[in-house]
C-alpha positions as CSV (number, residue, x, y, z in Angstrom):
1,X,0.0,0.0,0.0
2,X,1.3,3.5,-0.9
3,X,2.4,5.5,2.2
4,X,0.3,8.6,3.0
5,X,2.4,11.8,3.4
6,X,0.0,13.5,5.9
7,X,0.9,12.8,9.5
8,X,-1.8,11.5,11.9
9,X,-1.8,12.5,15.6
10,X,-3.4,9.9,18.0
11,X,-4.8,11.6,21.1
12,X,-5.9,9.3,23.9
13,X,-5.1,9.0,27.6
14,X,-5.3,5.2,27.4
15,X,-1.9,3.7,26.4
16,X,-3.4,0.5,25.1
17,X,-5.9,2.4,22.9
18,X,-3.0,4.5,21.5
19,X,-1.0,1.3,20.8
20,X,-3.9,-0.4,19.0
21,X,-4.5,2.6,16.8
22,X,-0.8,3.0,16.1
23,X,-0.6,-0.7,15.0
24,X,-3.5,-0.3,12.6
25,X,-2.2,2.9,11.1
26,X,1.3,1.3,10.7
27,X,-0.3,-1.4,8.6
28,X,-1.8,1.4,6.4
29,X,1.7,2.9,6.0
30,X,0.6,6.1,7.9
31,X,3.2,8.2,9.8
32,X,1.8,8.6,13.4
33,X,2.4,10.9,16.4
34,X,0.9,10.4,19.9
35,X,-0.3,12.5,22.7
36,X,-1.8,11.4,26.1
37,X,-3.6,14.5,27.0
38,X,-5.4,17.6,25.6
39,X,-2.5,20.1,26.4
40,X,0.0,17.7,24.9
41,X,-2.1,17.3,21.8
42,X,-2.3,21.1,21.3
43,X,1.5,21.4,21.7
44,X,2.0,18.6,19.2
45,X,-0.4,20.2,16.7
46,X,1.4,23.6,17.0
47,X,4.8,21.9,16.7
48,X,4.2,19.2,14.1
49,X,1.1,20.4,12.2
50,X,-0.4,16.9,11.5
51,X,-3.0,16.9,8.8
52,X,-5.3,14.6,10.7
53,X,-6.0,14.1,14.4
54,X,-7.7,11.1,15.9
55,X,-9.1,12.6,19.1
56,X,-10.5,10.9,22.2
57,X,-13.3,12.9,23.9
58,X,-13.2,11.6,27.4
59,X,-9.9,12.7,28.9
60,X,-9.0,14.2,32.3
61,X,-8.2,17.9,32.8
62,X,-8.9,18.8,29.2
63,X,-11.6,17.0,27.2
64,X,-11.7,16.4,23.5
65,X,-14.4,19.1,23.1
66,X,-12.1,21.6,24.8
67,X,-9.3,20.6,22.4
68,X,-11.6,21.3,19.4
69,X,-12.5,24.7,20.8
70,X,-8.9,25.6,21.2
71,X,-8.1,24.5,17.7
72,X,-10.9,26.7,16.4
73,X,-9.8,29.6,18.5
74,X,-6.2,29.4,17.3
75,X,-7.0,28.8,13.7
76,X,-5.2,25.4,13.6
77,X,-6.6,23.6,10.6
78,X,-6.1,19.9,11.2
79,X,-8.9,17.5,10.2
80,X,-10.2,16.1,13.4
81,X,-11.8,12.6,13.7
82,X,-13.4,12.0,17.1
83,X,-12.9,8.6,18.6
84,X,-14.8,7.7,21.7
85,X,-16.4,4.8,23.6
86,X,-19.2,7.1,24.9
87,X,-21.1,7.8,21.7
88,X,-24.4,9.6,21.8
89,X,-26.2,11.8,19.3
90,X,-25.7,14.8,21.5
91,X,-22.0,14.3,21.8
92,X,-21.6,13.8,18.1
93,X,-23.6,17.0,17.3
94,X,-21.6,19.0,19.8
95,X,-18.3,17.7,18.3
96,X,-19.4,18.5,14.8
97,X,-20.4,22.0,15.8
98,X,-16.9,22.6,17.3
99,X,-15.3,21.5,14.0
100,X,-14.9,17.7,14.0
101,X,-14.8,16.2,10.6
102,X,-16.1,12.7,11.4
103,X,-17.0,10.4,14.3
104,X,-15.8,6.8,15.1
105,X,-16.9,4.7,18.1
106,X,-14.8,2.3,20.2
107,X,-13.9,-0.5,19.8
108,X,-12.6,0.7,16.5
109,X,-13.5,-1.4,13.5
110,X,-10.4,-1.6,11.2
111,X,-12.4,-1.5,8.0
112,X,-14.4,1.5,9.1
113,X,-11.3,3.3,10.3
114,X,-9.6,2.8,6.9
115,X,-12.7,4.2,5.1
116,X,-13.0,7.3,7.3
117,X,-9.2,8.0,7.1
118,X,-9.3,7.5,3.4
119,X,-11.9,10.3,3.1
120,X,-10.0,12.5,5.5
121,X,-6.8,12.0,3.4
122,X,-8.7,12.9,0.3
123,X,-10.0,16.0,2.0
124,X,-6.4,17.0,2.9
125,X,-5.2,16.4,-0.6
126,X,-8.0,18.5,-2.1
127,X,-7.3,21.3,0.3
128,X,-3.6,21.3,-0.6
129,X,-4.6,21.2,-4.3
130,X,-6.9,24.2,-3.9
131,X,-4.1,26.2,-2.3
132,X,-1.8,25.3,-5.1
133,X,-4.4,26.3,-7.7
134,X,-5.1,29.5,-5.9
135,X,-1.4,30.3,-6.1
136,X,-1.6,29.9,-9.9
137,X,-4.7,32.0,-10.1
138,X,-3.0,34.8,-8.2
139,X,-0.3,34.9,-10.8
140,X,2.6,33.5,-9.0
141,X,2.9,30.6,-11.5
142,X,4.2,32.7,-14.4
143,X,4.3,31.1,-17.9
144,X,7.7,30.5,-19.4
145,X,7.6,32.0,-22.9
146,X,10.3,31.2,-25.3
147,X,11.1,30.3,-28.9
148,X,14.8,29.9,-28.2
149,X,16.2,26.4,-28.9
150,X,18.6,26.5,-25.9
151,X,15.8,27.6,-23.5
152,X,13.5,24.9,-24.9
153,X,16.2,22.3,-24.2
154,X,16.7,23.6,-20.7
155,X,12.9,23.4,-20.0
156,X,12.9,19.8,-21.2
157,X,15.8,19.1,-18.8
158,X,14.0,20.7,-15.9
159,X,10.8,18.8,-16.6
160,X,12.7,15.5,-16.6
161,X,14.4,16.4,-13.3
162,X,11.2,17.6,-11.7
163,X,9.9,14.2,-10.6
164,X,13.1,13.3,-8.8
165,X,14.0,14.4,-5.3
166,X,17.5,15.6,-6.5
167,X,18.6,19.1,-5.7
168,X,18.6,21.5,-8.6
169,X,21.0,24.4,-8.9
170,X,19.7,27.3,-11.2
171,X,22.4,29.6,-12.4
172,X,22.1,32.8,-14.4
173,X,22.2,36.6,-14.2
174,X,19.6,38.5,-12.2
175,X,16.3,38.8,-13.9
176,X,16.7,35.7,-16.2
177,X,13.7,33.9,-14.5
178,X,15.3,31.5,-12.0
179,X,12.4,31.8,-9.5
180,X,9.9,31.4,-12.4
181,X,11.5,28.2,-13.5
182,X,11.8,27.0,-9.8
183,X,8.0,27.4,-9.4
184,X,7.4,25.6,-12.6
185,X,9.7,22.6,-11.6
186,X,7.7,22.4,-8.3
187,X,4.4,22.4,-10.3
188,X,5.7,19.6,-12.6
189,X,6.7,17.5,-9.6
190,X,4.8,15.1,-7.3
191,X,5.2,17.7,-4.6
192,X,2.9,20.2,-6.4
193,X,0.1,19.7,-3.8
194,X,2.4,20.9,-1.0
195,X,4.0,24.3,-0.2
196,X,6.5,26.1,-2.4
197,X,8.5,28.2,0.0
198,X,10.9,31.0,-1.0
199,X,13.9,32.1,1.1
200,X,15.9,35.1,-0.2
201,X,19.2,34.4,1.5
202,X,20.5,37.9,0.8
203,X,17.5,39.8,2.0
204,X,17.4,38.4,5.5
205,X,20.1,39.5,8.0
206,X,22.6,36.8,9.0
207,X,21.4,36.6,12.6
208,X,17.8,36.0,11.5
209,X,18.4,33.7,8.6
210,X,19.2,30.6,10.7
211,X,15.9,31.1,12.6
212,X,14.0,31.7,9.4
213,X,15.3,28.5,7.9
214,X,15.3,26.1,10.9
215,X,12.9,27.8,13.4
216,X,13.7,28.3,17.0
217,X,12.5,27.1,20.4
218,X,10.8,29.4,22.9
219,X,13.5,31.2,24.9
220,X,16.3,30.2,22.5
221,X,17.5,33.8,22.4
222,X,16.4,37.3,23.5
223,X,13.1,38.0,21.9
224,X,12.2,34.4,21.2
225,X,9.0,34.6,23.2
226,X,7.4,31.6,21.5
227,X,8.2,28.6,19.4
228,X,8.7,29.4,15.7
229,X,8.7,26.9,12.9
230,X,11.3,27.5,10.1
231,X,10.8,27.3,6.4
232,X,12.1,23.8,6.2
233,X,9.5,22.6,8.7
234,X,6.6,24.6,7.1
235,X,7.4,23.3,3.7
236,X,7.1,19.6,4.8
237,X,6.6,17.4,1.6
238,X,7.0,20.5,-0.6
239,X,9.8,22.5,-2.2
240,X,12.1,25.1,-0.6
241,X,13.6,27.6,-3.1
242,X,16.9,29.1,-1.7
243,X,17.5,32.2,-3.8
244,X,21.0,33.8,-3.8
245,X,22.4,30.7,-2.1
246,X,25.9,32.1,-2.7
247,X,25.3,34.7,0.0
248,X,24.5,32.2,2.8
249,X,26.9,32.5,5.8
250,X,29.4,29.8,6.3
251,X,28.1,28.9,9.7
252,X,24.6,28.1,8.3
253,X,26.1,26.2,5.4
254,X,27.0,23.4,7.8
255,X,23.4,23.0,9.0
256,X,22.1,23.2,5.4
257,X,24.5,20.4,4.4
258,X,22.9,18.2,7.1
259,X,19.5,18.9,5.7
260,X,20.6,17.8,2.2
261,X,22.5,14.7,3.5
262,X,20.4,13.4,6.3
263,X,17.0,15.2,5.7
264,X,16.9,16.4,9.3
265,X,17.8,19.5,11.4
266,X,17.3,21.0,14.8
267,X,15.6,24.3,15.7
268,X,17.8,27.1,17.1
269,X,18.0,26.3,20.8
270,X,16.6,22.8,20.3
271,X,18.0,19.3,20.8
272,X,15.4,17.2,19.0
273,X,16.1,16.2,15.4
274,X,13.3,17.1,13.1
275,X,12.8,15.2,9.8
276,X,12.7,17.3,6.6
277,X,10.8,15.7,3.7
278,X,11.5,18.5,1.3
279,X,13.1,19.1,-2.1
280,X,15.6,22.0,-2.4
281,X,16.0,24.2,-5.5
282,X,18.8,26.7,-5.1
283,X,19.7,29.7,-7.3
284,X,22.5,32.1,-7.6
285,X,24.0,34.7,-10.0
286,X,27.4,34.4,-8.4
287,X,30.4,32.1,-9.2
288,X,30.1,29.3,-6.6
289,X,33.2,27.6,-7.9
290,X,35.2,30.7,-7.2
291,X,33.6,31.1,-3.8
292,X,34.7,27.5,-3.0
293,X,38.3,28.3,-4.0
294,X,38.3,31.4,-1.9
295,X,36.9,29.6,1.1
296,X,33.6,31.4,1.2
297,X,31.5,28.4,0.3
298,X,31.8,24.8,1.5
299,X,32.9,22.5,-1.3
300,X,30.8,19.5,0.0
301,X,27.7,21.8,0.1
302,X,28.4,22.9,-3.5
303,X,28.5,19.4,-4.8
304,X,25.3,18.5,-2.8
305,X,23.5,21.5,-4.5
306,X,25.0,20.9,-7.9
307,X,23.3,17.6,-8.7
308,X,21.2,19.0,-11.6
309,X,22.7,22.2,-13.0
310,X,20.6,24.5,-15.2
311,X,22.1,27.7,-16.4
312,X,19.6,30.2,-17.9
313,X,21.0,32.4,-20.7
314,X,20.7,36.2,-20.5
315,X,18.1,37.9,-22.7
316,X,20.8,39.4,-25.0
317,X,21.6,35.8,-26.0
318,X,18.0,34.9,-26.8
319,X,16.8,38.1,-28.5
320,X,14.3,36.1,-30.7
321,X,12.3,35.9,-27.5
322,X,11.9,39.7,-27.1
323,X,8.9,40.0,-29.5
324,X,6.9,37.2,-27.9
325,X,7.8,38.4,-24.4
326,X,6.8,42.0,-25.3
327,X,3.4,40.7,-26.6
328,X,2.8,38.8,-23.4
329,X,3.7,41.8,-21.2
330,X,1.6,44.2,-23.3
331,X,-1.5,41.9,-22.8
332,X,-0.7,41.4,-19.1
333,X,-0.5,45.2,-18.3
334,X,-3.4,46.1,-20.6
335,X,-5.5,43.7,-18.5
336,X,-4.2,45.1,-15.2
337,X,-4.5,48.7,-16.2
338,X,-7.9,48.2,-17.9
339,X,-6.6,49.6,-21.2
340,X,-6.7,48.3,-24.8
341,X,-3.7,46.4,-25.9
342,X,-1.3,48.7,-27.6
343,X,1.0,48.0,-30.6
344,X,4.6,48.9,-30.9
345,X,6.0,51.0,-33.7
346,X,8.6,49.2,-35.8
347,X,11.3,51.6,-34.7
348,X,10.4,50.7,-31.1
349,X,11.0,47.0,-31.7
350,X,14.3,47.9,-33.4
351,X,15.4,49.8,-30.3
352,X,14.3,46.9,-28.0
353,X,16.2,44.4,-30.1
354,X,19.4,46.6,-30.2
355,X,19.5,47.1,-26.4
356,X,21.8,44.8,-24.3
357,X,19.3,44.2,-21.4
358,X,21.6,44.0,-18.3
359,X,18.4,43.4,-16.2
360,X,17.2,40.7,-18.5
361,X,13.5,39.7,-18.7
362,X,12.7,41.5,-15.5
363,X,14.0,44.8,-17.0
364,X,12.0,44.2,-20.2
365,X,8.8,43.7,-18.2
366,X,9.4,46.9,-16.3
367,X,10.0,48.8,-19.5
368,X,6.7,47.5,-21.1
369,X,4.8,48.3,-17.9
370,X,6.2,51.9,-17.9
371,X,5.3,52.3,-21.6
372,X,1.7,51.1,-21.0
373,X,1.3,53.5,-18.1
374,X,2.9,56.6,-19.7
375,X,2.1,56.4,-23.4
376,X,-0.8,58.5,-24.5
377,X,-1.4,57.3,-28.1
378,X,-2.6,53.9,-29.4
379,X,0.9,53.0,-30.3
380,X,4.1,52.8,-28.2
381,X,6.9,54.7,-29.9
382,X,10.6,55.2,-29.0
383,X,9.7,58.3,-27.1
384,X,7.8,56.1,-24.6
385,X,11.0,54.1,-23.8
386,X,13.6,55.0,-21.2
387,X,16.5,57.0,-22.5
388,X,19.1,54.3,-21.9
389,X,17.3,52.0,-24.3
390,X,17.0,54.4,-27.2
391,X,20.5,55.6,-26.5
392,X,21.8,52.0,-26.5
393,X,20.1,51.4,-29.8
394,X,21.5,54.6,-31.2
395,X,25.1,53.7,-30.2
396,X,25.1,51.1,-33.0
397,X,24.6,53.8,-35.6
398,X,27.7,55.7,-34.4
399,X,30.1,52.8,-34.9
400,X,32.5,53.1,-37.8
401,X,31.9,56.8,-38.2
402,X,34.6,59.5,-38.3
403,X,35.0,61.2,-34.9
404,X,33.5,64.6,-35.8
405,X,30.7,63.1,-37.8
406,X,29.9,60.7,-34.9
407,X,29.8,63.6,-32.4
408,X,27.5,65.6,-34.8
409,X,25.2,62.6,-35.1
410,X,25.0,62.1,-31.4
411,X,24.2,65.8,-30.8
412,X,21.5,65.6,-33.5
413,X,20.0,62.5,-31.7
414,X,20.1,64.0,-28.2
415,X,18.3,67.1,-29.4
416,X,15.6,65.2,-31.3
417,X,15.0,62.9,-28.4
418,X,14.5,65.9,-26.1
419,X,12.0,67.4,-28.5
420,X,10.1,64.1,-28.7
421,X,10.0,63.9,-24.9
422,X,8.7,67.5,-24.8
423,X,6.0,66.7,-27.4
424,X,7.5,69.2,-29.9
425,X,7.7,72.1,-27.4
426,X,11.2,73.5,-28.0
427,X,11.1,75.7,-24.9
428,X,10.6,72.6,-22.7
429,X,13.2,70.7,-24.7
430,X,15.8,73.5,-24.0
431,X,15.0,73.2,-20.3
432,X,15.6,69.4,-20.4
433,X,18.9,69.9,-22.1
434,X,20.0,72.8,-19.9
435,X,20.3,75.2,-22.9
436,X,19.0,78.6,-23.8
437,X,16.0,78.5,-26.1
438,X,17.7,80.6,-28.7
439,X,20.9,78.4,-28.7
440,X,18.8,75.3,-29.1
441,X,17.1,76.9,-32.2
442,X,20.5,77.7,-33.6
443,X,21.7,74.0,-33.1
444,X,18.6,72.7,-34.7
445,X,19.4,74.8,-37.8
446,X,23.2,74.0,-37.9
447,X,22.7,70.2,-37.3
448,X,19.7,70.0,-39.6
449,X,17.7,68.3,-36.8
450,X,14.2,67.1,-37.9
451,X,12.3,68.9,-35.2
452,X,8.9,68.8,-36.9
453,X,7.0,65.9,-35.2
454,X,3.8,66.6,-37.0
455,X,2.6,69.0,-34.2
456,X,1.1,72.4,-34.6
457,X,2.9,75.6,-33.7
458,X,0.7,75.8,-30.6
459,X,2.1,72.5,-29.5
460,X,5.7,73.4,-30.1
461,X,5.8,76.6,-28.0
């Protein structure tokens, strides 16, 4: 029988009853936890987050009904199946009102237990699936758009690796889409029903990163007023994406290596080993091999991370993707801004293709969003692009020219760009350039600048 991933907590003050249930669940390949009282059960639920709880109602000090009320009050979402020898309609109704999912009487019939648990496991699976689908609806699962042969090959490689538990290392410059691909790998995998947890290793201060990853026990350090679960524990059965892994401190690297090797860790201030059924995807834009040589990154950790290596090419090496990416972003922001989808002038496409894109796909998206927000016509022209993009495109036209002719061409372009940005108003263009209005007019004549943008005289002055 296939093992269920959801943990089941057995809560009963009778040791023999706990042992019987444990034995029956073991036959079903179910991972079990046990608690002998209501307070212990609540502590276990807070600490271990079991998906299902088999709860006895008649217990001293704190009854099963009191446990149900506490779970409801604290928002702890385990599926609770009440198990009791004192079954009455009144007790069943009260338990259901307090949030119980189902009701089983003692002595427990094995076949009935398996049926009820099967429904509960199905409920947990559907709930996890709904959360995953909600994440997609909210836009976190971004499509990967490409016509580039290298990118297509890398996506095929990622899809083949997705169903394994092997660690994947994503390399590439900032903005190439490493997190987008990591989410897609998680979605392709058998862990898709479970959490995808992101940890930005460079955005969290060193002293907090260890607690964020591994959690901490109450009183572990000043300010640790309560137990906190770390990302590895929260992501149980799911995927942890470690972004900018090259920036993780050496001291934490040792604990991370243990997670990858032994699939267990301890919370800060704790002594109990916690199992970690997770898959790790790491990403970096730094040179990890160089970091290893310089002693800033553990060599054994590097090899543990580098099981499947996927290096995403920068956008400047896959420029055939720019038109299809632009089309996607135009439609995306037209929908968000409640505007019609705009077209790009051919000269605008030329400028985008000529630019070197140091910020990669993320920069392209920002440029298209800006153009959709600021453009006033039904087409996006070069004047709607940031200056560094049109300047970058223009640089190509200066190459191979004699010095003085190149300088003249550059001046002509700078003036025309300022006039475009001022919508033909030469007074405003002069202010942008830091020139006197009369001197700008003189330069326009001397350089033979095409200052007529099809605007009226009223528009120009």
